[in-house]
N, C-alpha and C positions, 0 to 999 in steps of 0.2 A: 447544410450538414447539421446533423443532430449530435450534440455532445453526449459522451458516454461516461457514466459514473462507474468506477471500479471500486467495489466495496469488499474489503477483506476483513473478516472478523476472526478472532483467535484469543487464546489465553497464553500466558507466558509459561515457559518450562519452569519446573521447580528450581528455586535458587536464583532466578534471574530477577534483578531489581528493575523498577521503573526507570531509574536513571540510566542503567546499563542498556535497557532496550531502546530508550530514546536516542542514546548515543549511537547505537547500532543502526537505527533508522536514519539518523542524520548522515551516516556514512554513505547512504544510497542517494543522497540529495543531488549531487552533481550528475549522476547517471540519469536520474528521473528528469531533472530540470532540463538537461540537454536533449532529451528525447523529442523528436518531432511530434507535435500534437499535444504535448503536455500543456495543461491549463492551470491547475491548482492541486494542492494536496494538503490533507489534514490528518493528524493522528490523535485519537482520543481514547480515554479509558473510562469505562463505566464503573459504577459502584459495585457491580457484581464481579469485577475483575476482568471482564471481557474487553478487548481492545478492538478498535476499528481504524483501519487505514483506508482513507477515502480519497481517491484520486479522480480528477476530472480530465478526460481526454477529448480531443477535438472530434474523434470518431472511433468506431470499434476497431478499424484497421490499425490505428495508432496504438491502442491498448494492446492488441494482439502482437504487434511487432515488438513492443517492449517486453511482453511476457516471454517471447521466444529468446530474447537476449539476456533476460534476468538470470537464468541459471549459470551463465558463464562469467558473471561479475565477481570480482575479488571479495566483495563484502557479503555475498550471498550465503556461503556456508555458515558464518557466524550468526547472521540474521535468522536463518531457518532453524539453527540449533537452539535459539532462544525462544522458539515457539513450541508450546506443548504439542507433542505428537497427537494427531487425530483431532485437534481443536480448530484447525484452519478451515474457513469457508470463504470462497471467492465467487463473486457474481458480477455481471455487468448489466447495467440498467440504462435505458435511454432517459436523458434529462428532459423532462416535459416542461419544466418551469424553473427559473432561478430568480431570486430577488437580489438585486445588486446592493452592495454595502452603502 
């Protein structure tokens, strides 16, 4: 099986602080961690203000299963509201190589 990287980039909605957004993202941790096929996740912020939520899944089916369940979660409305409309981009890529820590 080939792992899949789910890469979501976005900017925050006006008035949303970094600390607030990190807390909102942490509210999704239990859901993501419990999802079959979850491997790892990182959230980063660039100097330009764009954020990247980078999740590694066991395979594309696992990523797609979580994507179908995501809209029904209690934390989802607040998390989506914190993202600037029209700024979100999501893509899935096959992991070709990974360097262990």
